[in-house]
C-alpha positions in Angstrom: -1.3 24.9 2.9 1.1 23.5 1.2 0.6 21.0 -2.1 4.3 19.6 -0.2 2.5 19.7 2.9 -0.6 17.7 1.3 1.8 15.5 -0.2 3.7 14.6 2.7 0.1 13.9 4.9 -0.6 11.3 2.7 2.4 9.3 1.5 2.9 9.3 5.5 -0.6 8.1 5.7 -0.1 5.1 2.7 3.0 4.0 4.7 1.5 3.8 7.8 -1.3 2.0 5.6 1.1 -0.1 3.8 3.0 -0.8 7.4 0.0 -1.8 8.7 -0.8 -4.4 6.2 2.1 -6.4 6.1 2.3 -6.4 10.1 -0.7 -7.3 10.3 0.2 -11.7 8.9 2.5 -11.9 11.4 0.7 -10.8 14.4 -2.4 -11.9 12.5 -1.3 -15.2 13.7 -1.7 -14.3 17.1 -4.0 -12.2 17.3 -7.4 -12.1 16.5 -8.1 -8.1 16.2 -5.3 -7.4 14.4 -6.3 -10.9 11.7 -9.9 -8.6 11.4 -7.4 -5.9 11.1 -5.8 -6.9 8.6 -8.4 -8.4 6.3 -10.6 -5.3 6.2 -7.0 -2.9 5.1 -6.1 -5.7 2.5 -10.7 -5.2 1.6 -10.8 -1.9 1.4 -7.6 -1.5 -0.5 -8.9 -3.2 -2.8 -12.3 -1.5 -3.2 -10.5 2.2 -3.1 -8.5 -0.1 -6.5 -11.6 -0.8 -7.8 -13.3 2.4 -7.7 -10.6 4.7 -8.0 -8.2 2.8 -10.7 -5.9 2.5 -8.7 -4.6 2.7 -4.4 -6.5 6.4 -3.4 -3.4 7.9 -1.8 -1.5 7.2 -3.9 -3.0 9.5 -7.0 -3.2 11.7 -4.4 0.7 12.2 -3.5 1.0 11.8 -7.2 -1.8 15.0 -7.4 0.0 17.4 -4.8 4.1 15.5 -6.0 4.2 16.6 -10.1 8.1 15.0 -9.5 6.3 11.1 -8.8 6.3 11.0 -12.9 2.9 8.4 -12.2 4.9 5.6 -10.4 3.8 3.9 -7.8 4.2 5.2 -4.4 6.9 1.7 -3.9 8.6 2.8 -7.3 9.2 6.6 -6.9 10.3 6.1 -2.7 12.8 2.6 -3.8 13.9 4.7 -6.8 14.0 7.9 -4.1 16.3 6.2 -0.9 17.5 3.1 -2.1 18.1 3.9 -6.4 16.4 0.5 -7.3 13.5 0.0 -10.7 11.1 -1.4 -9.7 8.8 -2.2 -12.6 4.5 -1.1 -12.0 4.1 -5.1 -12.2 6.6 -6.6 -10.1 4.7 -3.6 -7.4 1.2 -5.0 -8.6 2.5 -9.0 -8.7 4.2 -8.4 -4.9 1.0 -6.8 -3.3 -1.3 -9.5 -4.9 0.6 -11.8 -3.9 0.8 -11.3 0.2 -3.1 -10.4 -0.3 -3.1 -14.6 -1.6 -0.9 -14.9 1.3 -2.6 -13.4 3.6 -5.3 -14.8 2.6 -4.4 -18.2 2.9 -3.1 -18.2 5.4 -6.2 -16.2 7.7 -8.2 -19.0 6.7 -7.0 -21.9 4.7 -4.3 -23.4 6.8 
């Protein structure tokens, strides 16, 4: 299997993971299964950040797609498809804020 195919598979997995988390918030308000799944995905994400010192699918894609140049998944694809430069700090801040929003909505309200 070529590196390009591996990188595309990692990117697709990463995109699906992100979409499940993003759509999990509104769905989790109405469905307990979505709430549980979203909570598990966020917990796995945070634990993987600690263990792998970053996002594992992103690290795999960077390994197989050198043109990413060390940029994160969101940084690379917002630049590629929308020609928008986003800093790593901005991406990380938005992700953490979203995770906190999910926790607040699911468990504190």
